[in-house]
N, C-alpha and C positions, 0 to 999 in steps of 0.2 A: 302242625305239619311235621314231616320227618325228612331227614337227609339220608342218602344212600349209605354213608359211612357212620351214621349215628342213629341207629334204630334201637333204642333202649327204653325201658320203663323207669321213669323217675317220678316217684310220688311227691306231691306237695300238699300242704294243708288246704282244705276247701276254702277258696276265697269267696267273698261276697255272700256269706251265709245269711239266709232269711229265716228268722226264728219267730214266726207268728204264733200267737195263741189261737185257739179254736175260733173265737169270735172274730178276731182280726183276719184270720184266713178266710172265713166265710164272707166277710164284708168285701175283701179284696176280690174274691171270685165273683161275687155278684156285681161289683163295680165294673169289672172287666166284661162280664156278660152284657151289662147294660150298654156299654160302649160298642161292643162288637155286633150286637143285634141291630144297630143302626147302620151297619155297613151294607151297601147295596151295589150291585153291578149296574153301572150306568153307561148308556150309549150316547148321551147328549152332553157335550162339553162346552163350557164357557170359553169365550175368546179372551182368556186371561193367562199370562205367563206363570210358570212355576220355576222358582230359582233352582239352579243346578245343585246348590248346596243341600236343598231338601231331598232331592232325588238321591244324592250321594249318601246322606245319613240313613235313608230308608234301606238302601242296598247294603250299607254297612251292617245294619240290623239283620238283614237276611243272611249275611255272612257269619253270624253267630249261631246259626242253626246246627243241631247235631248231625253228624255224618258218619258213614261207615269208615272205621279206622281213622277217623278225623282227617280224611283226605280232602274234604271240602270240594267235592267234584262238581263245581258249578262255575259259570261265568255269566255276567250280566252286561249286556250292551245297551246303554241308554242313548236314545236317538231323539234329537230335537230338530235336526235339519229338515226343512220342509220338502226338499227334493227327495231325500232318502225316505221320508215317510210316505210320499206319493208312490215311490217305487215299491215299497213294501205293500201298500194297499193294493196296487194293481196286480202284483203277483199273488197276494192272498185271495183277492176276488176271483182270479182265474181258477184257483183251486176250489173255491167255494161254489162257483158256477157248476163245476162238475159234480159236486156234492149234491146240490139242490136239483140238478137235472137228472138224477137217478142213482148217483153213486151211493147215496145214503140208504136207500130203501124206504118203502112206504111207512114202515113202523117207526123208524127213527124220525122221519119228517113229521109224522103225526105227533110224536112226543114233543117236537119243537114248536108246534103251532101256538100253544099258550104263551110262549116266550116272545113270539112276534119277530123272529129273526128271518133274514133272507141272505142272498148272496152279496148284497151291498154293504160295505164296511166303511162308511165315511169317517167313523170315529178314529180310524187309523191315521187319518190326516188331521182331523180336528183337535184331537188331544194334543196338548203341548209336548208331551213326552210319550215315547214308546220304550218300554224296557223289554228286551228280548232275552229270555232265559235259555242258557245252553247247559246241557248235562255233559260233563267230561267223562267219557268212557275209559280213557286211560290218560296218563300223564308222562312226563319225562323228567329224569334227574338232570342236573346241570351238565353232566357229561354226555347227554343224549340217550342214555339207557331208558328204555320204556318200562313203566310199571303200571299195574292194573289198579283201577279204583273199584270199590266194593259198595254194594247196595246203592248204586247210582240213582235209579228212579226214586227210591224211598228218600234218599238224602236230599235230592233236588226238590222233591215234594215238600219236605220239611221247610226248606229255604223259601219256597214259593209262599207257603203259609205265613211265615214270618214277614215276608215282603208285603203281602196284602194287608196284614195287620198293621204294619208300620206305616203304610200309605194312609190307611184309614185314621190311624192315631194322629197323623200329621194334617188331617182335615181335607184329604184328597179323596177322589173317587177313582175307581178302576173298572176295567173290563178285561177279562182274560180271553184270549183268542188263540185257537189252536188249529190253524189250517193244516190239512193233511194231503199230500206230504209237505214238509216244511224245509226241505233241503235247500231251497233257493236262498234261505237266510244265511247259510254259511258263506256263499259267494258274495252276497251283498255286503255282509258285515265283516268280511275277512277273518272268519273263524276256521280253525283247522278241522280236518275230517275226524279227529278224535272227539269232537264235540257234536252233540245232537241237539238241535233246537227243539224245545219242548213247549214253549209258551211265549206269546206276545202279550204284554200287559200295557194297555192304554191307561195313561195317568193324567189327571188334571183336576180342575174344579168343575162341579156340575153346573150346567146351564140353568138359568132361572126357570125355564120351562121344561126342565128334564122330566122324563117319564120313566117309570119302571113297570114291568108287567105285574098285574095284580097277583098272579100265581106265585110270584117270587116272595111274597109276604107269608105264604103258607109254609110253615116249617113243621116237621114231625115233632110231636110232643116227646118229652123226655122218656116216657115209658115205652116208646117205640124204638128209641135209639140206645137204650141202656138196659142192661140186666145186671143183677148182682148175685154173688155167691158168698154169703156171710156165715 
């Protein structure tokens, strides 16, 4: 980060250098792919607690993501309190009902049919943790002077990707939920107007009878998502 009275460029030697050879690099890439392809969006959660320390370490990982001007324009609120989770569910379902009753439009609802979703979101109560991600549109110096953050959606998106990967690496399952509008989360979670809620991540262990939609296993092949200019 930076301070108002000390905005200077100070280069240091690259720390934590990874110097893999070609074979080692390829093996590392394949190992990570093998792990990440087993990540699934899960709506069925086991009645099993998850230690706060695990949630903290995963959020710590998310905080290492790159960001515009290194402003790190994000905040994560981790919620385990049952009453608060119930409030979040009720408010989210109220918005989802509007969505499914016509707000989304026929084309969007048709696209969602293979996923099997509806306006009921029990996972928002059943998951042991909800992590609500806020994007900070601006910040303040210690003297109260306001400063602008840059590339906020992109930066927060990077952090969310890191967060989901960290949870998966820790043996947990997740579901990302984005009710629209989400402004109700600011008041519930005591976050300032400078922050925009962008995502609720339900986190926990998968129930023994957890199901996922078959279509979720269909991924585009590499030649559809990649092109090269060599």
